[in-house]
N, C-alpha and C positions, 0 to 999 in steps of 0.2 A: 478527570476533566468534567466540566459541567455537561449535563445531559441536554440534548437537542431533540425536540419532539418531531423534527422533520423526518428522520429516517435512521435506522440502525442496521448496518450491513455486517453480517457475520457469516463466516464459512468454517467448515471443519478443517482439521489439520492434515487431511489426506494429501500425500505428495503427488497424487495422480492429477495431471493437468487436463483441463477441458480442451477439446479440439478448438483451435482458433486460427484464423488466417493471419493474425498478427503475432510476430515473434517478439518476445520481450527478453532482453539480454541482461545478464548480471554484471554489475560493475560496482566497485567501491571507490569512494573518494576520501581524501584526507580531511580530518576534522577541521584543520586550519582553512582549507578551501571552503568548507561549509560555513565557517564563521564569517568569511569574507562576503558571503551571500546575505548576511544580515540576519541569520537565524540563531535561535537560542537552544542550547542543549539542556535537557532536563537533568536533575541531580542524580537520578538513579542510573545514568548511562556512563560508561567509560568514555574516553576521548580517543579511542583507537581508530574507528572507521565508521563510515556511513554506508548503508546499502542503497543502491540505486535501482529503481524499477523504471523501465522505459517502454512505452508502447506507442504505436502509430495506429490511428483509427480513421475511418472515412465512412460517409453515408450521404444521403440526400433526402430532400423532401420536396413535394410539389405544391405550388401555389397556383390557383386557377385565375391568374391575372397576368397582365404584361409586366415585364421586368421593371419598368418605371414605377408602376404602382407598388410593387413589392419593395423596391428601393426606398420609396417614400415612407413606407411602414417601418422598415428596418432602421432608417435614419432617426426615427423617433423612439429610440429604445428606452428613453427615460419613462415613457408611458407603458410599453409592453413588457420590458424585462422584469420589473418587480412582480408583475402579475404572473408571468409565465414561469418564473423561478420558484414560486411557492410549491411545496411547503418549505423549500430552502429559504433561509433568511438572507436578505440582501440589503445593503446600505450604500448610498452613493459615495463615491470617492473621486474627488476632483471633478473635472468637466465631463469625462466620458467613462469613468471607472466605477467599479462596484466591489464592495467587500462581501464575499459570499461564503456562507457556512453550508458546506455540502451535506453534513450529517455525520453521525458517529459510525465508525466501522472498525473492525478488528478481527483478530484471531489469536489463539493461544491465551485468551484472557487479557489481551493487551488491546485497549481501545484508543483510537485517535479521532478527534473531532476537528478536521482541518478547516481553517478559515483562510481563504485565498483572495487576493486582489486580482480582478480581471479588468482590462482596459479594452473597451469596444471602440476601436479606432474608426475614424470616418472612412468611408469607402473611397477607393481609388480605382476608377474605371470598372466599376461593378464588382470589385473584390473587397471584402471586409476582412479585417484581421483582428484577432483577439489575442492579447498578450498579457503576461503576468505583470502586475504592478504592486508595489509595496502598499500595505495598509498602514496608514499613520498611527503611531502609538501601539502597534501590535508586533510582537516578536514570536514567531511560530515555535512552540515548545517541542523541540526534538524532531522536526521535519521541515522540509522545504519542497515547494512545488514549482515546476517550470511548465507553463501552459502556453502553447503556441498553436493557434488555430487560424484557418483561412476559409472564408465562405465566398463562393462565386455564384453569380446569378447568370443562368443560361436560359435564354428565351427560345422556345421551340413551338412548333405546331403540334397540337394534341393528336395522338393516334386514336382515331375514332373506334377502331376495332377492339380497343381495350375496355370500352364502356358499354353499358346496356343500351339497347336501341332507343329507349325512351329518353335517355340523357344526351345522346349524340347531338341532337339539334340544338341543345342548350349550351353546349360547350363554347367557351370563348375562342377566338381565332388564335390567340397566343396564350401559352401557359409558361410558367417559370420554374425551372429546376434550381433549387438552392443546394448546391453541392458543397460539402465541407470536409476538411481534413484536419486532424488533430495530432500534434506531436506532444506527448505528455511524459514528463520525467518527475518522479517522486523520490526524494531522498529521505530515508528514515534512519534515525539514530535510536536503535532498540535498547531497552533496559537489559541489565546483565542476564536475567533469567531467560530472555529470548536469545541472546548471544550464545548461551550455552547449548542451544539446540543445533542440530546439523544444518549447515548453511544451505544445503540443497532443499531441505524441507521448508526453511524460512523463505527461500527464494521462490519456490514453486507455489507456496501458499500465497505469498504476496502478489505473484503474477496473476493468479486466478482472481484474487480480490480486486486488483486494479482493473482487470477486464470486466468483472461483474459490476463495479461501480460505474464505469464509463458507459457500459451497455445499458444499464437501468436508467441512469440519469439522462443520457442522450435520447433514449426512447420516449421517456416522459416529457422532456423538454420539447422534442420535435412535435409531439402530439399537441401540446399546449400552444406552441407558437402557431401551428397550422390552424387550430380552432380559433385562436385569438385574432389572427390576421383576417380570416374569412368573415368572422363576426363583425369586427370593427370596421372593415372595409366594405361591408355589405355585399360580399362576393359569395356566390354559392360554392359549396364544397362538393365535388363530385366523387362518387365511389366507383372504383373499377369493378369489372366483373369478378365474381368469386374465383379464388384460386390464382389471381394475378397479383 
């Protein structure tokens, strides 16, 4: 597959799992079921089964402004999403969607460069949903991704005790917690040399790789969105006391 300068994730083949609060379960689906999802199987794969990796994730970020100000920013994602997604490549799809190349990742010498379509749906009562959408003219080679996320805006009063004394008087009356949850399924159709390996080894390695990718991408995207919001909205970004 073609190389992407954005990022390349690779981990060793050790079967030892990292500690994680998220449990990822093994499941396989019929190749016919995979075909119905509109995906393409690469030539070096048999047609017996697909391996399913499934994870649920959650986190939050703080915006130092009222929820209405944050909502106005999020609604204009055609402006901020391409900037904040970098170095991942993104292209608009339809009215509210994007084709996103996450970066190359792999293990056992097998690399995948996923390109997924994400639809950033308009908010409903302060809740934003992001769901998978097809990318016109693109058939995923040997994989499929089901991405279902929800973001909720929760307006609260800042806890002054969490901030240095010199910043307490400058804090706004209201700040917004952007809390998000993600349900992610990845279906992979491995080539024969991977299928010959122990299933438990393949599953545990894939589990760790999935967690690693989500953790690194979400951390980077959160930081960029926070910085971009406070810069473009002209709102100061306050740092909490060290250790908090």
